[in-house]
ROVEX-417126 format. One record per residue: residue in three letters; x negated, y, z of N, C-alpha, C in turn. Coordinates in steps of 0.001 Angstrom, whole numbers, always signed. Each point is the difference from the previous one (the first is absolute). Layout:
// ROVEX-417126
ALA,X,Y,Z,X,Y,Z,X,Y,Z $
...
// end
This chain:
// ROVEX-417126
UNK,+1976,-14227,+1323,-1160,-758,-392,-399,+401,-1415 $
UNK,-1282,+120,-234,-502,+400,-1315,+179,-1145,-984 $
UNK,+399,+368,-1206,+162,-1004,-1051,-696,+494,-1245 $
UNK,-677,-883,-669,-550,+332,-1305,+1077,-282,-1028 $
UNK,-97,+680,-1105,+929,-289,-1086,-181,-1436,-435 $
UNK,+1104,-670,-234,-114,-1359,-518,-136,+87,-1504 $
UNK,-458,-1048,-602,-90,+26,-1443,-1195,-746,-515 $
UNK,-367,+310,-1201,-1075,-677,-691,-1310,+198,+742 $
UNK,-805,-1045,+52,-1259,+48,+722,-937,+1080,-526 $
UNK,+42,+302,-1265,-921,+964,-587,+511,+1437,+41 $
UNK,+973,+296,+800,+495,+1377,+113,-1132,+920,+409 $
UNK,+28,+1188,-514,-1011,+976,+383,+204,+388,+1454 $
UNK,-1105,+280,+653,+72,+349,+1415,+822,+1263,+239 $
UNK,+48,+910,-984,+745,+1239,+241,+1503,-222,-13 $
UNK,+447,-1245,-85,+1423,-312,+101,+367,-499,+1393 $
UNK,-928,+60,+951,+258,-404,+1377,+1094,+902,+578 $
UNK,+919,-603,+731,+1069,+760,+649,+184,-588,+1390 $
UNK,-60,+851,+1019,+141,-408,+1391,+1206,+728,+582 $
UNK,+795,-688,+797,+1174,+655,+568,+378,-622,+1335 $
UNK,+544,+824,+882,+563,-497,+1254,+1515,+220,+18 $
UNK,+571,+345,-1155,+1431,+248,-104,+368,+1464,+138 $
UNK,-896,+816,+538,+232,+1436,+132,-1054,+768,-793 $
UNK,-1238,-388,+198,-1127,+624,-688,-544,-976,-1028 $
UNK,-293,+498,-1172,-593,-816,-1063,-1312,+645,-420 $
UNK,-1016,-817,-173,-1285,+464,-516,-218,-633,-1353 $
UNK,-348,+830,-960,-384,-497,-1313,-1025,+975,-569 $
UNK,-871,-490,-881,-1028,+879,-549,+596,+1247,-653 $
UNK,-764,+1082,+70,+430,+1240,-633,+177,-204,-1498 $
UNK,+965,+735,-569,+250,-41,-1440,-55,+1429,-532 $
UNK,-216,+127,-1284,-100,+1341,-586,+1235,+834,+282 $
UNK,+1158,-623,+52,+1239,+718,+288,+58,+598,+1389 $
UNK,-964,-347,+868,-38,+530,+1363,-676,+1370,+84 $
UNK,-644,+428,-1068,-805,+1225,+61,+811,+1212,+440 $
UNK,+1170,+208,-584,+808,+1183,+345,+458,-38,+1457 $
UNK,+489,-1183,+455,+434,-111,+1401,-1164,+250,+944 $
UNK,-1192,-497,-366,-1167,+203,+847,-341,+1493,+92 $
UNK,-38,+660,-1127,-318,+1427,+3,+1034,+804,+792 $
UNK,+1260,-348,-142,+1063,+703,+726,-95,-237,+1504 $
UNK,-544,-1149,+402,-75,-342,+1418,-1238,+487,+720 $
UNK,-1020,+416,-740,-1230,+456,+643,+258,+1207,+894 $
UNK,-661,+11,+1150,+1,+1183,+851,-1430,+220,+494 $
UNK,-205,+1053,+754,-1345,+369,+456,-661,-1131,+773 $
UNK,+742,-692,+849,-588,-1076,+807,-511,-1144,-876 $
UNK,+795,-421,-969,-441,-1081,-900,-1208,+432,-815 $
UNK,+46,+1187,-515,-1101,+497,-824,-1288,+29,+818 $
UNK,+68,+512,+1223,-1194,+136,+831,-546,-1350,+437 $
UNK,+871,-904,+410,-464,-1269,+569,-303,-1079,-1026 $
UNK,+689,+26,-1143,-158,-1112,-932,-664,+355,-1320 $
UNK,+330,+1141,-577,-509,+246,-1348,-1023,+1120,-105 $
UNK,-58,+874,+983,-999,+1061,-24,+363,+1205,-842 $
UNK,+1094,-69,-742,+429,+1132,-819,+1358,-279,-603 $
UNK,+761,+1033,-338,+1320,-199,-596,-100,-795,-1300 $
UNK,+957,-869,-209,+7,-824,-1197,+498,+745,-1220 $
UNK,-407,-511,-1153,+530,+466,-1279,+591,-1226,-685 $
UNK,+883,+225,-941,+593,-1133,-723,-1093,-860,-637 $
UNK,-968,+631,-656,-1078,-742,-660,-828,-776,+1020 $
UNK,-310,+641,+1130,-797,-651,+1037,+720,-1189,+619 $
UNK,+1286,+158,+278,+780,-1092,+589,+120,-1155,-989 $
UNK,+266,+302,-1261,+91,-1066,-999,-1328,-735,-161 $
UNK,-1120,+746,+20,-1321,-634,-95,-230,-916,+1206 $
UNK,+414,+453,+1183,-159,-825,+1202,+855,-1269,-105 $
UNK,+1219,+130,-475,+866,-1172,-144,-611,-992,-993 $
UNK,-565,+488,-1106,-682,-899,-950,-1172,-699,+677 $
UNK,-757,+755,+807,-1115,-603,+746,+511,-1091,+932 $
UNK,+1092,+274,+684,+579,-999,+912,+421,-1253,-762 $
UNK,+617,+166,-1155,+388,-1161,-833,-1222,-812,-405 $
UNK,-1075,+686,-392,-1234,-696,-369,-547,-789,+1185 $
UNK,+87,+587,+1195,-454,-702,+1202,+836,-1260,+245 $
UNK,+1315,+108,-173,+860,-1169,+145,-363,-1067,-1030 $
UNK,-117,+416,-1270,-251,-949,-1084,-1344,-707,+121 $
UNK,-990,+683,+568,-1333,-590,+118,-258,-581,+1382 $
UNK,+1012,-33,+866,-148,-444,+1392,-1099,+808,+689 $
UNK,-8,+1304,-282,-985,+898,+605,+267,+210,+1486 $
UNK,-855,+764,+672,+129,+189,+1444,+1142,+917,+435 $
UNK,+607,+758,-927,+1092,+918,+340,+1333,-596,-431 $
UNK,+953,-21,+912,+1373,-422,-302,+920,+1086,+538 $
UNK,+603,+773,-899,+879,+1095,+398,+1450,-366,-276 $
UNK,+834,+240,+1004,+1425,-296,-81,+794,+1289,+157 $
UNK,+1136,+61,-659,+995,+1007,+296,+867,-545,+1130 $
UNK,+334,+851,+960,+932,-363,+1067,+1374,+412,-513 $
UNK,+877,-982,-158,+1290,+238,-647,+1151,-337,+959 $
UNK,+1098,+729,-173,+1145,-144,+898,+1293,-20,-810 $
UNK,+929,-830,+431,+1327,-33,-599,+75,-853,-1249 $
UNK,+1228,-186,-473,+205,-828,-1186,-611,+631,-1247 $
UNK,-127,+1332,+13,-634,+673,-1136,-1520,+75,+148 $
UNK,-518,-529,+1099,-1437,-20,+293,-623,+1390,-151 $
UNK,+617,+977,+671,-534,+1358,+2,-1397,-12,+607 $
UNK,-916,+740,-605,-1374,+63,+482,-56,+892,+1231 $
UNK,-399,-584,+1134,-60,+720,+1269,-1428,+362,+385 $
UNK,-978,-613,-652,-1403,+248,+315,-862,-1076,-620 $
UNK,-1243,-73,+470,-936,-1006,-507,-760,-641,+1152 $
UNK,-500,-1184,-270,-874,-688,+951,-1016,-767,-817 $
UNK,-1267,+80,+432,-990,-760,-749,-917,-795,+899 $
UNK,-527,-1042,-594,-989,-868,+628,-1307,+180,-743 $
UNK,-1072,+94,+743,-1340,-19,-595,-744,-1156,+648 $
UNK,-239,-1018,-822,-671,-1199,+495,-1506,+201,+119 $
UNK,-509,+1113,-481,-1405,+362,+145,-58,+1508,+168 $
UNK,-567,+448,+1105,-124,+1435,+254,-1134,+210,+996 $
UNK,-580,+1182,-67,-1097,+329,+899,+416,-196,+1454 $
UNK,-858,-667,+753,+231,-198,+1427,+753,-1262,+359 $
UNK,+604,-679,-991,+744,-1217,+296,-937,-1199,+69 $
UNK,+313,-915,+883,-718,-1268,+95,+661,-1003,-938 $
UNK,-713,-1065,-372,+634,-1043,-816,+1283,-498,+675 $
UNK,+1053,-146,-782,+1285,-457,+525,+929,+1128,+425 $
UNK,-511,+1222,+58,+851,+1135,+353,+533,+662,-1271 $
UNK,+1208,+543,+98,+628,+741,-1090,+500,+1325,+569 $
UNK,-269,+1088,-719,+476,+1315,+422,+1436,+199,-477 $
UNK,+843,+523,+876,+1401,+291,-321,+198,+1509,+130 $
UNK,+510,+624,-1053,+299,+1437,+25,+1407,+203,-546 $
UNK,+775,+870,+634,+1393,+184,-393,+401,+1449,+157 $
UNK,+1025,+361,-723,+578,+1324,+126,+1431,-13,-498 $
UNK,+867,+616,+755,+1406,+142,-395,+270,+1448,-377 $
UNK,+921,+180,-931,+428,+1340,-361,+865,+547,+1142 $
UNK,-12,+1313,+216,+655,+585,+1176,+1437,-459,+240 $
UNK,+809,-104,-1041,+1415,-346,+212,+194,-1448,+469 $
UNK,-1051,-828,-44,+112,-1405,+404,-645,-278,+1346 $
UNK,-648,+972,+602,-709,-220,+1264,+980,-165,+1154 $
UNK,-463,-700,+1032,+782,-163,+1220,+1070,-1071,-70 $
UNK,-60,-884,-988,+1011,-1050,-167,-562,-1408,+199 $
UNK,-1272,-101,+380,-607,-1310,+198,-510,-659,-1272 $
UNK,+51,+713,-1121,-401,-593,-1279,-1492,-270,-74 $
UNK,-819,+885,+554,-1449,-217,-38,-375,-1229,+807 $
UNK,+634,-185,+1151,-279,-1185,+816,+365,-1265,-770 $
UNK,+1166,-8,-622,+423,-1156,-796,-986,-264,-1137 $
UNK,-451,+1076,-653,-940,-149,-1112,-1332,-574,+476 $
UNK,-491,+461,+1145,-1269,-522,+531,+138,-1492,+320 $
UNK,+1111,-395,+573,+206,-1422,+308,+39,-822,-1289 $
UNK,+747,+462,-991,+80,-729,-1275,-1369,-94,-681 $
UNK,-703,+1112,-83,-1282,-8,-703,-1042,-803,+779 $
UNK,+122,-48,+1314,-929,-805,+804,+195,-1488,-284 $
UNK,+1243,-416,-131,+270,-1402,-343,-572,-335,-1373 $
UNK,+143,+935,-933,-569,-212,-1329,-1523,-105,+94 $
UNK,-629,+909,+751,-1460,-27,+147,-464,-1322,+598 $
UNK,+746,-503,+984,-342,-1297,+603,+80,-1106,-1046 $
UNK,+1016,+51,-861,+149,-1021,-1035,-1127,+74,-1031 $
UNK,-672,+1157,-74,-1127,+187,-908,-1344,-255,+693 $
UNK,+41,-466,+1255,-1227,-388,+697,-552,+988,+1005 $
UNK,+630,+1157,+168,-484,+963,+990,+238,-527,+1406 $
UNK,-915,+310,+890,+96,-441,+1402,+482,+1109,+939 $
UNK,-329,+1256,-350,+417,+1141,+821,+400,+1167,-895 $
UNK,+1067,+675,+392,+410,+1235,-659,-509,+1165,+839 $
UNK,-606,+974,-652,-551,+1165,+682,+751,+1240,-476 $
UNK,+542,+743,+947,+635,+1283,-286,-853,+1056,+686 $
UNK,-521,+943,-785,-843,+1066,+542,+820,+1282,+43 $
UNK,+79,+589,+1195,+902,+1130,+242,-761,+1160,+630 $
UNK,+243,+1210,-493,-531,+1187,+664,+698,+108,+1356 $
UNK,-735,+296,+1079,+591,+17,+1348,+1248,+874,+137 $
UNK,+78,+1111,-735,+1169,+882,+123,+1218,-508,-776 $
UNK,-154,-1086,-739,+1118,-553,-779,+744,-1043,+853 $
UNK,+717,+506,+996,+696,-884,+947,+1032,-890,-684 $
UNK,+665,+498,-1042,+1026,-790,-689,-629,-1231,-654 $
UNK,-1155,+173,-636,-654,-1130,-659,-524,-1002,+1028 $
UNK,-525,+488,+1111,-450,-897,+1069,+1180,-795,+553 $
UNK,+1154,+642,+125,+1194,-698,+494,+435,-1083,-979 $
UNK,-81,+263,-1298,+322,-1019,-1009,-922,-1191,+177 $
UNK,-1297,+251,+125,-978,-1083,+152,+338,-863,+1218 $
UNK,+319,+637,+1098,+323,-758,+1230,+1299,-780,-147 $
UNK,+1025,+629,-571,+1275,-711,-187,-161,-1191,-934 $
UNK,-953,+79,-911,-224,-1091,-956,-915,-1087,+581 $
UNK,-358,+121,+1267,-774,-1052,+651,-1497,+199,+29 $
UNK,-464,+1204,-314,-1436,+286,+50,-377,+499,+1386 $
UNK,-1234,-272,+391,-503,+471,+1282,-1191,+925,-245 $
UNK,-199,+964,+895,-1116,+925,-184,-1337,-748,-59 $
UNK,-860,+480,-888,-1336,-569,-144,-1023,+1097,+174 $
UNK,-1020,-27,-811,-1090,+970,+121,+365,+1344,-609 $
UNK,-877,+961,+223,+130,+1315,-607,-1207,+207,-905 $
UNK,+258,+546,-1182,-1077,+302,-938,+242,+1391,-558 $
UNK,-830,+378,-946,+163,+1275,-695,+34,-257,-1492 $
UNK,+900,+702,-693,+83,-93,-1449,-1172,+716,-650 $
UNK,-95,-107,-1306,-1088,+628,-755,-46,+1507,+219 $
UNK,+1168,+605,+252,+45,+1448,+225,-198,+379,+1464 $
UNK,-299,-984,+857,-234,+258,+1415,+1239,-104,+873 $
UNK,+1167,-230,-591,+1243,-113,+760,-33,-1248,+880 $
UNK,+350,+167,+1285,+65,-1152,+891,+1204,-860,-376 $
UNK,-191,-1314,+8,+1063,-944,-329,+120,-1045,+1097 $
UNK,+1215,-166,+498,+290,-1070,+950,+437,-1215,-798 $
UNK,-575,-1139,+294,+349,-1237,-697,+1079,-738,+766 $
UNK,+953,-539,-726,+1016,-898,+541,-131,-1299,-779 $
UNK,-95,-1106,+737,-275,-1304,-606,+1186,-936,+227 $
UNK,+386,-669,-1067,+1038,-1033,+91,-611,-1327,-422 $
UNK,+81,-987,+885,-513,-1336,-302,+970,-671,-964 $
UNK,-484,-346,-1186,+856,-597,-1027,-36,-1520,+21 $
UNK,-830,-582,+803,-133,-1454,+17,+1253,-678,+541 $
UNK,+845,+766,+671,+1239,-583,+533,+1214,+386,-810 $
UNK,-194,+846,-1045,+1131,+415,-856,+456,-1169,-866 $
UNK,+1306,-110,-133,+554,-1008,-912,+510,+693,-1228 $
UNK,+63,-711,-1090,+478,+593,-1255,+813,-992,-767 $
// end
């Protein structure tokens, strides 16, 4: 079950921590930049970032993510962490406002580094982040997947999403939508 950090009411949003006992989600920190760069592979670059990362670029993105947390902006990016040392296994983000979404929908995008794939971590992360999105008022989680990305479609289905419509991204890429009803999620 997802848990928010306990503590003072005025804690900054970027101190949110969600865990199911195996996978932990917490906002990205500057110290994650090296692990992120080391974990990037061609698939992550192509599907999520559009180009190989640089230390400066990753740090700038992490600062942007912190600003989004601090201002309660539409982007909430989490590091997917594993083990007592909370090793960074990948990232997952929520976009509460994005092109093509209806009111109440939140876009979910995730990526694991190659050495962490195939362990069920992405499914756990989607479930945790969906519970968080529900607690923030979202009604549906939307995962948009390129049809040839069978692994990502399988994650969406294992996390309780069902196939929805098909659209095209800005670059013309076909995207299959997977929808998870968050109105029944508990947190």
